[in-house]
C-alpha positions in Angstrom: -6.9 18.0 21.1 -10.1 20.4 21.5 -12.0 21.2 18.9 -11.6 25.0 17.6 -14.7 25.1 16.0 -18.5 25.7 17.8 -21.7 23.0 17.2 -24.1 24.4 15.2 -27.1 24.6 16.9 -31.1 25.6 15.7 -31.8 27.4 19.0 -33.5 30.9 18.5 -31.5 33.1 21.4 -27.9 31.9 19.4 -29.5 32.8 16.1 -30.4 36.2 17.7 -27.1 36.9 19.1 -25.8 35.9 16.2 -28.0 38.6 14.1 -27.2 41.1 17.0 -23.4 40.6 16.7 -23.4 40.7 13.0 -25.5 44.4 12.9 -22.7 45.3 15.7 -19.5 46.1 13.2 -20.6 49.2 12.3 -21.6 50.7 15.7 -19.9 53.1 17.6 -19.9 51.4 20.7 -17.6 49.2 22.9 -19.0 45.9 21.8 -18.7 47.8 17.8 -15.4 48.1 19.0 -14.5 44.6 19.9 -16.0 42.9 17.0 -14.1 45.0 14.2 -10.7 44.4 16.3 -12.0 40.4 16.3 -12.9 40.9 12.4 -8.8 42.2 11.5 -7.4 39.5 13.6 -10.1 36.6 13.1 -12.0 37.0 9.8 -15.9 37.8 9.8 -17.4 34.9 10.7 -15.3 33.9 14.0 -15.5 37.9 15.3 -19.0 37.5 15.1 -19.2 34.2 16.7 -17.0 35.3 19.5 -18.9 38.8 19.7 -22.2 37.1 20.0 -20.5 34.5 23.1 -19.5 38.0 24.0 -23.1 39.2 24.7 -24.6 35.5 25.7 -21.8 35.8 28.7 -22.6 39.7 29.6 -26.8 38.8 29.3 -26.1 35.8 32.0 -23.9 37.8 34.1 -27.1 40.3 33.9 -29.8 38.0 34.8 -27.7 35.6 37.3 -26.6 38.8 39.4 -29.6 41.0 38.7 -27.0 44.0 37.3 -28.4 46.9 34.8 -26.6 47.2 31.4 -24.3 49.9 31.4 -23.1 51.2 27.5 -19.8 51.8 27.3 -18.1 53.9 24.5 -16.0 53.2 21.8 -13.3 56.1 23.3 -13.3 54.5 26.3 -12.9 50.9 25.2 -9.9 52.0 23.1 -8.6 53.7 25.9 -8.7 50.3 28.0 -7.4 48.3 25.4 -4.6 50.1 24.5 -3.8 50.6 28.8 -4.0 46.6 28.7 -1.8 46.0 26.0 1.1 48.5 27.4 0.6 47.0 30.7 1.4 43.7 29.0 
């Protein structure tokens, strides 16, 4: 059986991403909306970890492919999420 817990680590990048994700709970951005949605569903600690993981994947993709960050607003994210839930 797979563990549902993340391994604890003392990596500086992981700590920085976790702190950034914890500050995003009040942000009016798409990632802030994602964090609030995860917080309602999972609870605060797991939502922060999920948001930090989302940021880590996004940063890795940007570094790997050399793409620029495109900031999306909360309204665009909510509209896309609503369309996805209706479709499913």
